[in-house]
VOGU-3710 file (C-alpha; in Angstrom, 3 decimals, decimal comma):
1> xxxxxxxxxx> 48,004/168,234/70,814  44,906/170,204/70,654  44,133/169,789/74,329  47,658/170,708/75,143  47,431/173,931/73,198  44,612/175,027/75,352  46,620/174,825/78,519  48,031/177,962/80,214  51,698/178,230/79,786  52,071/177,689/83,539
11> xxxxxxxxxx> 50,243/174,277/83,343  52,175/173,296/80,269  55,467/173,972/82,030  54,511/172,112/84,971  53,397/169,158/82,929  56,594/169,231/80,891  58,531/168,914/84,151  56,339/165,975/85,194  56,513/164,143/81,844  60,303/164,605/81,462
21> xxxxxxxxxx> 60,647/162,953/85,063  58,408/160,019/84,134  60,149/159,488/80,677  63,750/159,682/82,187  63,038/157,326/84,932  61,351/154,901/82,515  64,155/155,046/79,959  66,658/154,403/82,769  64,398/151,716/84,373  65,430/153,175/87,713
31> xxxxxxxxxx> 64,636/156,206/89,715  61,876/158,021/91,725  59,177/159,527/89,444  56,570/160,201/92,117  57,916/163,177/93,886  58,856/165,183/90,816  55,354/164,672/89,545  54,001/165,896/92,816  56,311/168,886/93,307  56,362/170,113/89,871
41> xxxxxxxxxx> 54,050/173,184/90,597  56,101/174,127/93,644  59,464/173,932/91,691  57,938/175,939/89,055  56,691/178,871/91,156  60,046/178,986/93,134  62,137/179,228/90,074  60,199/181,131/87,785  59,038/183,805/90,199  61,320/183,868/93,347
51> xxxxxxxxxx> 64,676/182,269/92,745  67,505/184,960/92,148  69,937/182,851/90,120  71,921/183,258/86,853  71,986/179,962/84,892  74,773/181,115/82,708  76,915/181,860/85,825  75,781/179,204/88,455  78,377/180,234/90,979  77,575/184,022/91,240
61> xxxxxxxxxx> 78,289/184,902/94,795  74,915/186,519/95,740  72,592/183,979/93,997  69,926/182,279/96,078  70,835/178,783/97,172  68,559/175,820/96,487  68,867/172,342/97,878  66,911/169,308/97,102  67,386/167,485/100,420  65,045/164,683/99,129
71> xxxxxxxxxx> 67,692/163,926/96,503  65,930/160,820/95,311  63,610/163,355/93,423  66,632/164,390/91,411  64,728/164,356/88,079  62,689/167,238/89,423  65,829/169,255/89,866  67,445/168,249/86,472  64,202/168,983/84,575  63,875/172,510/86,009
81> xxxxxxxxxx> 67,633/173,205/85,582  67,385/172,080/81,936  64,097/174,288/81,316  65,635/177,189/83,070  68,635/177,413/80,925  71,546/175,818/82,720  74,146/173,916/80,871  72,178/170,728/80,823  70,786/169,231/77,495  67,819/167,105/76,678
91> xxxxxxxxxx> 70,283/164,283/75,970  71,545/164,699/79,493  68,017/164,168/80,754  67,652/161,130/78,350  70,948/159,742/80,022  69,705/159,845/83,497  71,527/157,473/85,792  73,859/156,372/83,028  77,670/155,822/83,073  79,447/159,166/82,408
101> xxxxxxxxxx> 76,130/161,366/82,523  75,787/164,588/84,359  72,451/163,502/85,743  73,280/160,829/88,286  70,779/159,100/90,599  71,121/161,766/93,294  72,329/165,285/92,816  76,147/165,595/93,028  77,995/168,851/93,659  80,566/169,726/91,089
111> xxxxxxxxxx> 79,152/167,545/88,492  76,026/169,178/87,317  75,621/173,030/86,817  73,324/174,508/89,497  73,719/171,650/92,179  74,700/173,348/95,260  75,271/170,194/97,314  75,298/166,525/97,015  72,135/164,947/98,510  70,418/161,627/98,848
121> xxxxxxxxxx> 71,232/160,453/102,327  68,172/162,065/104,040  68,788/164,984/106,370  72,164/165,982/104,952  70,773/168,644/102,628  68,580/169,916/105,471  71,844/170,369/107,565  73,850/171,907/104,625  71,097/174,519/104,118  71,438/175,677/107,704
131> xxxxxxxxxx> 75,246/176,147/107,199  74,658/178,095/104,056  72,234/180,476/105,843  74,801/180,854/108,602  77,634/181,797/106,097  75,117/184,188/104,404  74,420/185,817/107,748  78,089/185,946/108,777  79,328/187,527/105,537  76,478/190,103/105,441
141> xxxxxxxxxx> 77,416/191,079/108,899  81,028/191,409/108,103  80,977/192,902/104,569  77,716/194,669/104,186  77,439/198,340/104,732  74,426/200,496/105,253  74,546/201,815/101,693  75,796/198,641/100,056  74,484/195,051/100,707  76,628/192,798/98,623
151> xxxxxxxxxx> 75,665/189,583/100,482  71,892/189,365/100,502  70,271/186,240/99,473  67,936/183,345/100,540  68,513/179,637/101,150  65,772/177,489/99,946  65,397/173,554/100,329  62,798/170,916/99,623  62,683/168,252/102,217  60,674/165,009/102,819
161> xxxxxxxxxx> 59,138/162,979/105,521  62,302/161,008/105,607  64,411/164,198/106,081  62,074/165,191/109,004  62,317/161,594/110,583  66,129/161,664/110,548  67,659/162,897/113,664  69,948/165,184/111,699  67,023/167,425/110,885  66,137/167,735/114,597
171> xxxxxxxxxx> 69,625/168,962/115,471  69,835/171,369/112,444  66,292/172,776/112,923  67,078/173,479/116,562  70,265/175,438/115,635  68,460/177,373/112,787  65,653/178,456/115,103  68,080/179,361/117,916  70,212/181,403/115,682  67,163/183,169/114,001
181> xxxxxxxxxx> 68,175/182,452/110,410  65,501/184,546/108,722  66,875/183,906/105,210  66,293/180,271/105,415  63,082/178,951/103,809  62,280/175,223/103,683  59,385/173,341/101,926  58,187/170,247/103,597  56,718/167,738/101,093  54,033/166,031/103,218
191> xxxxxxxxxx> 53,166/163,208/100,809  52,361/160,534/103,485  54,328/157,958/101,471  57,544/156,039/102,287  59,071/153,012/100,685  57,328/150,695/103,150  53,885/152,250/102,647  51,945/154,970/104,196  53,916/156,985/106,692  51,307/156,296/109,187
201> xxxxxxxxxx> 52,791/153,032/110,041  55,731/154,799/111,600  55,426/158,625/111,727  52,849/160,889/113,394  54,759/163,887/114,429  52,963/167,177/114,597  55,445/169,121/112,251  53,794/172,420/112,891  54,219/172,318/116,624  57,585/170,775/116,369
211> xxxxxxxxxx> 58,938/173,615/114,207  57,224/176,296/116,169  58,856/174,858/119,219  62,137/175,205/117,453  61,274/178,854/116,982  60,448/178,572/113,111  57,814/180,508/111,240  55,496/177,805/109,969  52,712/177,675/107,326  50,610/174,801/106,615
221> xxxxxxxxxx> 49,103/175,060/103,183  47,253/171,634/103,448  46,298/170,017/100,297  47,195/172,610/97,859  50,316/171,476/96,268  48,684/172,550/92,723  47,716/175,988/93,978  50,236/178,263/92,510  48,733/181,299/93,985  48,812/179,791/97,532
231> xxxxxxxxxx> 52,277/178,777/97,008  53,441/182,157/95,927  51,711/183,819/98,835  53,411/181,426/101,338  56,738/182,306/99,874  56,092/185,899/100,105  55,016/185,532/103,749  58,155/183,701/104,502  60,306/186,282/102,989  58,656/188,977/105,164
241> xxxxxxxxxx> 59,699/186,914/108,310  63,152/188,147/108,970  63,809/186,883/112,573  62,932/183,193/112,133  63,650/180,444/109,643  60,511/179,383/107,742  58,895/176,071/107,035  56,153/175,773/104,476  54,215/172,498/104,710  52,395/171,192/101,611
251> xxxxxxxxxx> 50,380/168,001/101,365  51,178/166,688/97,852  50,199/163,466/96,201  53,099/161,331/95,053  52,676/160,419/91,262  50,040/162,942/90,792  47,838/162,100/87,789  48,805/158,475/87,677  45,571/156,528/87,753  46,749/153,434/89,592
261> xxxxxxxxxx> 49,932/154,522/91,245  48,994/157,939/92,758  49,716/157,979/96,548  51,341/154,406/96,345  54,819/153,602/97,571  55,549/151,940/94,264  55,597/155,384/92,759  58,334/156,460/95,220  61,146/154,366/93,891  60,043/152,536/90,738
271> xxxxxxxxxx> 59,440/153,395/87,027  55,648/153,745/86,365  55,617/151,480/83,361  54,773/152,338/79,813  50,964/151,730/80,119  50,616/153,881/83,373  52,730/156,636/81,562  50,339/156,733/78,839  47,337/156,997/80,952  49,056/159,693/83,127
281> xxxxxxxxxx> 49,861/161,804/80,165  46,218/161,436/78,926  45,113/162,720/82,311  47,482/165,682/81,731  46,155/166,410/78,419  49,438/165,447/76,986  50,269/163,502/73,800  50,229/160,028/75,118  52,931/158,583/72,795  55,327/161,411/72,870
291> xxxxxxxxxx> 58,484/160,981/74,925  60,821/163,730/76,232  58,409/166,246/74,725  59,465/170,012/75,474  57,210/172,465/73,747  59,059/175,523/72,265  56,755/177,934/74,046  57,860/176,325/77,476  61,510/176,721/76,656  60,836/180,291/75,775
301> xxxxxxxxxx> 58,779/180,987/78,871  61,420/179,390/81,132  64,465/181,056/79,466  63,200/184,316/80,722  65,088/183,169/83,948  68,237/183,580/81,941  67,566/187,196/81,023  66,488/187,982/84,631  69,501/186,273/86,107  71,900/188,240/83,958
311> xxxxxxxxxx> 70,149/191,384/84,749  70,208/190,685/88,538  73,890/189,718/88,470  74,761/192,782/86,344  73,098/195,120/88,836  74,962/193,361/91,594  78,284/193,711/89,775  77,745/197,394/89,453  77,107/197,639/93,278  80,091/195,354/93,774
321> xxxxxxxxxx> 82,310/197,678/91,866  81,152/200,645/93,691  81,687/198,766/96,792  85,277/198,218/95,916  85,806/201,774/95,275  84,449/202,857/98,850  85,893/199,719/100,786  88,867/198,437/99,034  90,300/196,577/101,938  87,111/194,632/102,523
331> xxxxxxxxxx> 86,878/193,796/98,897  90,392/192,626/98,696  89,600/190,262/101,777  86,510/188,840/100,145  88,028/188,331/96,832  91,116/186,626/98,353  88,994/183,895/100,059  86,658/183,558/96,930  89,815/182,939/94,897  91,195/180,415/97,556
341> xxxxxxxxxx> 94,125/182,583/98,005  95,827/182,821/101,417  97,092/186,248/102,450  100,899/187,089/102,223  102,721/185,821/105,368  99,534/183,938/106,282  101,510/181,556/108,598  103,891/184,076/110,088  102,198/184,017/113,443  102,282/180,358/113,736
351> xxxxxxxxxx> 104,416/179,487/116,957  107,649/177,391/116,785  107,650/175,093/119,817  110,747/174,409/121,724  111,940/171,385/123,659  112,584/173,334/126,852  109,054/174,601/127,025  108,044/171,136/128,257  105,541/168,671/127,140  102,301/169,840/125,404
361> xxxxxxxxxx> 99,201/167,935/124,176  98,848/168,272/120,464  95,252/169,545/121,082  96,652/172,409/123,014  99,357/173,155/120,361  96,519/173,193/117,834  94,717/175,932/119,869  97,796/178,126/119,636  98,150/177,456/115,864  94,557/178,234/115,259
371> xxxxxxxxxx> 94,944/181,650/117,098  98,051/182,249/115,118  96,121/181,666/111,606  93,177/183,609/112,927  94,985/186,980/113,119  95,846/186,788/109,429  93,060/184,706/107,962  89,928/186,544/109,132  87,654/184,141/107,190  88,612/181,285/109,384
381> xxxxxxxxxx> 85,580/180,253/111,421  84,462/177,165/113,360  83,735/175,669/116,721  83,072/172,499/118,566  80,270/170,323/119,763  80,156/171,946/123,209  83,837/170,963/123,946  85,764/174,081/122,853  87,517/174,349/126,372  88,772/170,618/125,837
391> xxxxxxxxxx> 89,506/170,775/122,119  91,174/174,172/122,205  89,203/175,581/119,370  88,297/179,046/120,541  89,455/182,038/118,440  90,487/184,353/121,339  89,895/187,519/119,423  86,276/186,834/118,777  83,012/186,048/120,613  80,396/183,547/119,658
401> xxxxxxxxxx> 78,184/183,566/116,574  74,716/184,339/117,988  71,435/185,839/116,899  72,059/189,303/115,877  75,749/188,860/116,430  76,532/187,020/113,254  79,837/188,667/112,610  81,565/186,597/115,292  83,712/183,593/114,288  83,345/181,132/117,173
411> xxxxxxxxxx> 80,329/178,799/116,666  78,848/177,002/119,598  77,302/173,929/117,975  76,086/172,287/121,166  75,931/168,531/121,486  75,069/168,140/117,987  78,047/166,551/116,254  76,110/165,502/113,092  74,501/168,952/112,524  77,823/170,549/113,258
421> xxxxxxxxxx> 79,673/168,668/110,499  76,583/168,753/108,049  76,257/172,602/108,469  80,024/173,150/108,313  79,893/171,591/104,888  77,208/174,095/104,072  79,380/176,777/105,277  82,268/175,742/102,933  79,778/175,142/100,011  78,557/178,595/100,342
431> xxxxxxxxxx> 81,832/180,224/99,805  83,609/183,204/101,397  84,729/181,309/104,584  87,087/178,496/105,603  85,308/176,458/108,420  86,601/173,910/110,837  84,593/171,557/113,201  85,749/169,971/116,370  84,911/167,272/118,750  86,390/164,054/120,482
441> xxxxxxxxxx> 87,708/161,768/117,803  85,333/158,972/119,066  82,363/160,992/118,072  83,097/161,097/114,495  80,710/158,156/114,752  77,950/160,734/115,205  79,120/162,705/112,295  80,374/160,213/109,797  77,653/160,553/107,040  78,284/164,255/106,923
451> xxxxxxxxxx> 82,064/163,671/106,916  81,716/161,214/104,107  79,728/163,572/101,837  82,251/166,353/102,534  84,839/163,875/101,141  82,646/162,881/98,191  82,127/166,680/97,393  85,975/167,363/97,779  85,278/170,405/99,860  87,981/172,005/102,170
461> xxxxxxxxxx> 86,515/171,440/105,613  88,942/171,096/108,434  88,196/168,707/111,217  89,881/169,042/114,621  89,430/165,847/116,401  91,038/165,319/119,826  91,549/162,687/122,474  92,919/160,273/119,675  93,517/156,994/121,194  93,477/154,910/124,358
471> xxxxxxxxxx> 95,858/157,553/125,643  92,881/159,677/126,940  92,778/157,264/129,844  90,197/157,027/132,493  87,108/157,879/130,470  87,369/154,279/129,313  86,484/152,366/126,243  83,300/154,247/125,408  85,502/157,194/124,718  88,534/155,579/123,498
481> xxxxxxxxxx> 88,796/155,466/119,608  90,283/152,121/118,423  88,890/151,590/114,884  88,390/155,072/113,995  91,613/155,869/112,155  91,254/152,801/110,006  87,806/153,485/109,126  88,371/157,160/108,365  91,446/156,531/106,353  89,114/154,261/104,170
491> xxxxxxxxxx> 87,076/157,264/103,112  88,359/158,547/99,608  89,443/162,127/99,494  89,654/162,514/103,258  93,163/163,266/104,492  93,897/162,285/108,072  96,877/163,728/109,951  97,970/162,567/113,321  100,938/164,658/114,404  103,600/163,520/116,682
501> xxxxxxxxxx> 104,324/166,754/118,618  103,508/170,430/118,670  105,567/171,412/115,758  104,099/168,558/113,626  100,866/170,167/114,589  101,935/173,505/113,171  102,679/171,865/109,821  99,558/169,801/109,954  97,622/172,833/110,104  99,545/174,294/107,219
511> xxxxxxxxxx> 98,710/171,320/105,161  95,096/171,627/105,981  94,911/175,340/105,351  96,518/174,937/101,888  94,281/172,004/100,811  91,409/172,845/98,515  90,486/169,402/97,166  88,796/167,712/100,003  88,465/167,615/103,739  91,399/167,213/106,269
521> xxxxxxxxxx> 91,070/165,699/109,736  93,695/166,503/112,360  93,782/163,787/115,003  95,166/165,158/118,325  96,158/163,870/121,638  94,808/164,635/125,049  97,872/163,753/126,947  100,924/165,946/126,854  103,699/164,845/124,540  107,264/165,972/124,563
531> xxxxxxxxxx> 108,370/168,631/122,009  110,960/166,784/119,728  114,375/168,515/119,503  114,449/169,305/116,035  118,071/170,167/115,922  118,814/166,511/116,845  115,961/165,035/114,670  114,469/166,121/111,288  112,292/168,988/110,740  108,620/168,672/111,319
541> xxxxxxxxxx> 108,174/170,166/107,847  108,180/166,645/106,770  104,520/166,515/107,729  103,778/168,235/104,367  104,918/164,966/102,721  102,836/162,585/104,765  105,875/160,621/106,247  109,484/161,301/106,627  112,627/159,897/108,131  112,655/161,569/111,593
551> xxxxxxxxxx> 115,782/159,759/112,665  117,890/157,871/110,161  120,050/154,784/110,675  123,664/155,198/111,613  125,135/152,870/109,112  124,664/152,244/105,286  121,511/150,106/105,593  119,296/149,805/108,544  118,321/146,317/110,151  114,752/147,377/110,202
561> xxxxxxxxxx> 112,495/150,356/109,667  110,257/151,477/112,499  107,158/153,628/111,740  104,632/155,309/113,853  102,100/158,178/114,002  101,263/160,591/116,907  102,350/159,825/120,443  103,878/156,548/119,493  106,687/158,235/117,565  108,181/159,076/120,981
571> xxxxxxxxxx> 108,351/155,415/121,802  110,430/154,864/118,619  112,779/157,714/119,435  113,335/156,125/122,984  113,579/152,681/121,555  116,174/153,550/118,990  118,590/154,488/121,731  118,183/151,131/123,387  118,474/149,236/120,000  121,713/151,219/119,245
581> xxxxxxxxxx> 123,123/150,003/122,559  122,395/146,412/121,347  124,107/147,072/118,117  120,770/147,050/116,126  120,564/149,895/113,581  117,215/151,051/112,773  115,579/153,805/110,796  112,628/155,776/112,425  109,840/157,093/110,205  107,130/159,508/111,431
591> xxxxxxxxxx> 104,028/158,776/109,345  101,222/161,310/110,354  99,420/160,975/107,085  99,016/157,947/104,845  97,059/160,066/102,172  99,588/162,742/101,756  102,376/160,226/101,670  100,616/158,335/98,693  100,486/161,683/96,923  104,269/161,860/96,716
601> xxxxxxxxxx> 106,499/160,749/93,955  107,634/157,124/93,613  111,113/158,284/94,209  110,309/160,061/97,541  108,299/157,026/98,814  111,134/154,744/97,905  113,542/156,900/99,592  111,525/156,854/102,874  110,487/153,156/102,663  112,847/151,351/100,321
611> xxxxxxxxxx> 111,161/148,343/98,878  114,443/146,249/99,499  113,926/146,743/103,233  111,314/144,290/104,252  111,691/144,203/107,881  109,373/146,910/109,187  107,601/147,500/112,520  104,533/149,691/112,743  103,455/151,207/116,107  100,025/152,798/116,406
621> xxxxxxxxxx> 97,456/153,017/119,331  94,614/151,909/117,082  93,461/149,074/114,868  95,836/147,252/112,671  93,503/147,373/109,667  95,444/148,903/106,571  98,974/148,775/107,921  99,945/146,011/105,616  100,132/148,532/102,846  103,205/149,945/104,594
631> xxxxxxxxxx> 104,722/147,005/106,518  104,140/144,312/103,856  104,044/140,523/104,650  107,214/140,364/106,598  106,321/143,340/108,947  105,158/143,349/112,499  102,653/145,772/114,118  102,059/146,832/117,789  98,433/148,015/117,843  95,147/147,855/119,442
641> xxxxxxxxxx> 92,628/145,353/118,074  90,215/145,349/120,922  88,396/147,844/123,024  90,196/149,950/125,487  89,870/150,130/129,295  89,467/152,733/131,963  92,599/153,624/133,840  95,370/156,116/133,827  96,798/156,415/130,263  100,302/155,279/131,155
651> xxxxxxxxxx> 98,946/152,144/132,731  96,747/151,541/129,621  99,771/151,996/127,268  101,711/149,649/129,483  99,128/146,895/129,415  98,661/147,136/125,716  102,355/146,854/125,011  103,112/150,556/124,116  106,392/150,647/125,987  109,877/151,115/124,955
661> xxxxxxxxxx> 110,671/147,649/126,125  108,125/145,986/123,921  109,156/148,055/121,022  112,751/146,855/121,470  111,855/143,329/122,178  109,596/143,248/119,049  112,234/144,800/116,847  114,766/142,191/118,063  112,439/139,240/117,137  111,741/140,958/113,662
671> xxx> 115,543/141,412/112,992  116,434/137,860/113,955  113,639/136,121/111,997
//
């Protein structure tokens, strides 16, 4: 203890972070101790000297955002959050990676105070941070006034070799540099170690040249991960650079201080072992047999962050009150979105489509709906992956979000589907905006990891995915989604809606705009579809319940129930006429969203799909996987369980059996079983 007492408070705090990480990983017998040990000085400098946060109000709007993109180093973040005074206890640290703890293996948004985004899959946090910086830039441009800046903060992130190797970081770095996001500051932990060994076996990029080519401001600190003065100076220089995002490169040593495991791949993802921990603590001048030791003076030293944060937020609140007095309309608008409150009459301008207006692709109908919402929901922002003319996602009243024109609402993501969805999640996580992202449905393959994490975080991103099936035609099987609906329906918390006509699109958008607990994906057609006569058939409002009886049986009990989504609903409507002529009475159900239907009461679901009616036919131009939930063992399905083909879409539908004749024939066989 005597040796520890001689340490500066800075060094003692850094060693507390290191030893907490070692002890927590050892107790859990699982985790990544090496990086927290290496980056403890950097974390200390950033949190103690620069980060503008209030641990007692982690969601304060104008706080700086911090992202641990290398989420495997989660104990670094938990330790610093605990010491800084967030609502995390020492027992939470001791319960690292245990059932029911708020300190999981990788940081999870919504679970642990102070965690801004869920990270772990490398590159995701990198993309999220770009979105947060975009949100900050947009909100500042819209709401700040010359005398009152109410949105003015930085977005910081730690990232690793793995983050930089992932293609996601290339896409996102290119965007950040192009947009000139000067409030974005990243730290690259260049520790030379990956799970398989020294990164030299696979990685030799010149990160300085690479990021300079992306128009970033780059500083390479070299082997100075323990030099607090050098780190502070680099952050100050990064803050001075207002026209470019910044990258600060630090050569660290994984498992710093461990005599046998420093700079080894074993320290990346394995506990050090009791003997190694004792030797490492001895190297630090720490009591060798003490576990989870947190000196009182360290807590006192770090809890200054609480006082500083309360003061910063208090000063901001006074400014915010003054802002409200001078700009009440802007304040009301900002508070509405922060409180997740849609404006009065928010959907008044949504068009009602008529049958006599002729057929319209659901992607085109979506474009009209977006522009209807955009007039009354000014915080709706978004764009596509270089496909806006095709996905119909341009907000007509706005121009593109560009360097120096951050107030605009259309975002040109370029051909970067992954970065688009990852950054869109960052925009949603930041708060103050409701974002959407769009591309062809097939290209969800490029963005799936970001979509999955949005669902895991339960954030209200809206995805507008068009060209929904083999119905896109001549582009052929490379562009025709087959398995995509099934695979996306399998993601928990993601709600997919595939509307049958333009009016179903309007209600699908209503459902998406009102949903706050997870992402919603609209799956839209390229081909034109007839507008269903809603005086003859049921209201499209049934979309809000996931599935509804669009055309009931004529008698007391149908011979079969026919179920479809999207364009295939029109086949059922035509087939019902033919079946009626054959004295076969059927019920037609439009089922645009399995997930919303599951949320309905047992009574409603039984009303639409009575359990006593076993003879059911599902028709969907996608894979059959999952439909057994709705058609049961006695049901039949007309589907696509192979790749598509290149041809006019009507020919493709005919060859795959999506015809009125085949629906009628299959129904007859089903009824006569």
